[in-house]
C-alpha positions, 0 to 999 in steps of 0.5 A: 564236326561237332568240334569245329562247330563249338569252336566256331561258336565260342570265337563268335561269342567272344568276338560279339562280347569284345566288340560291345562298349559300355557308356556310362551316364551319371544320373544327378542333377549336377551333371552339366549335360542334363542342363540343356534338357537333350542329353543323347548318347548313341550306343550300337547294338550290344553295347551297354548302358550304365545308368550311375546313381547319386553317390556321397561319403557318409556325413557329406550331405545331410539325409533328406538332401541326398538325391534319389530317383526312380527312372522310367523307360517311357514312350517319346510322348511321355519324354517330352512332357516328362511324366511317365505314364504307368508303374509298368515303365519303371526301370530302376530306383536310385535309392542308396546314395550312401551305399558304403563301397560304390555307388549304385549302378544299373546297366542296360544291354542294347540286344536285338533279342534277350532270353529273359522275361523282364528284358528289353529288346532293341532295334537298330535306327530306333530311339529310346528314352528315359526319365526320372522323377525325384524321391527326395523332394516333391518338385518337378525336376526333370532328368531326361535321356535320349539312346540312339541305336546306331549302325555298327559303323555309326554312319550319318545314315543311320543316326535317328536323331535328325537334329543332332545328338544333342551334345553327345559329342561332349562324352557319354559319361557327362559330369560327376557331382562328386569323385566318389561317382567314378566307378573302378573298371570292371565293377559289376552291375547291381542286380536289378531284378531276379532273372529266369533262366531260359529252358535248353530249347531256348538256348539251342535256339539262340545258339543256331541263330548266331551261328547262322548269322556268322556263317553268312 
């Protein structure tokens, strides 16, 4: 019986990860998808959003001209005004535009539950909002993104954006301002913060929940 449970759990986890998709967003001012202030991406639960930071070969641009941003995850009102309300909304910092090997990249997993203290939890049918503030100058330049969590089949009824997807049909990745912004497939995410490993009881509880869902 234990062997059957283990095999079923492994198969369920493999199927879960295999169905996940990755959506890349190149977070820089020359990405044309940011021009109309309605950039939107549709994801499903367990998909990943990859934020690719600005990146330049050494010496291509002056240090003070290289784009750097602080990104925030905010409420809709803050998204509309493009003004974060607190430091607690800070999500990532794109602060190394001359990284030696590849651009900085940060990932958000759109999961229903998370065992990590600093993790976020997401719900199908909801929208989530990201904005940024530039570090390379003191202007009011606003880059913002809406992420809609839709049903697994992507049906229209599950879409939360009644006015359309804000140009998502052009491709979720948008444009890159130079060729070095293209990451090789399978590149690992840069660590954002220290993670707290869950205790065995938490792992067992999530395992039982996943097994129960797949049984039904």
